[in-house]
C-alpha positions, 0 to 999 in steps of 0.5 A, spaced: 506 505 476 502 509 480 497 507 475 498 500 476 497 500 484 491 504 484 488 498 478 489 492 483 486 496 489 480 498 486 480 490 483 482 487 490 477 492 494 471 495 490 468 499 496 474 504 496 474 511 495 480 515 490 482 520 495 488 525 497 491 525 505 497 528 506 498 530 499 499 523 496 494 518 492 490 515 497 483 510 497 479 509 503 473 506 506 471 509 513 477 512 513 483 512 509 487 506 509 492 506 504 497 512 501 502 511 495 506 516 492 512 516 487 519 518 490 526 519 485 528 512 488 522 508 490 514 507 491 512 508 497 505 505 500 503 507 507 501 506 513 505 500 515 501 494 516 502 491 524 497 485 524 498 478 520 505 476 521 505 472 516 504 477 510 509 482 515 515 477 514 515 476 506 514 484 507 520 484 511 526 486 504 522 492 504 520 495 510 523 500 513 524 502 520 518 504 521 514 498 518 513 503 511 514 499 504 519 502 500 519 498 492 525 500 489 523 503 482 529 499 478 526 493 480 519 490 478 514 492 482 511 486 486 503 488 484 501 482 487 503 482 494 501 490 494 494 488 492 495 483 499 497 488 503 491 493 500 486 488 502 490 486 509 491 495 511 483 494 508 481 489 513 485 494 518 484 500 517 478 501 512 473 497 515 
């Protein structure tokens, strides 16, 4: 699942560089804009998206109390949605 996320980010944001942040795989532009990790029951994506009300509303089923995304491992991964999140986070934090 993490490899699929990694590939999606690299396709959508060719300028993004792989890195590690907070001991998680991450991507950076001028600074780190996208962290992702696998846990026992979910895949987490960080930091929370704070811009783009439409996309934020679409993410509501997966948003935690702090806005971080949590995708259950026993459900299909919405990779296209995750790709759009990566682009939005890049625009918000990585440029």
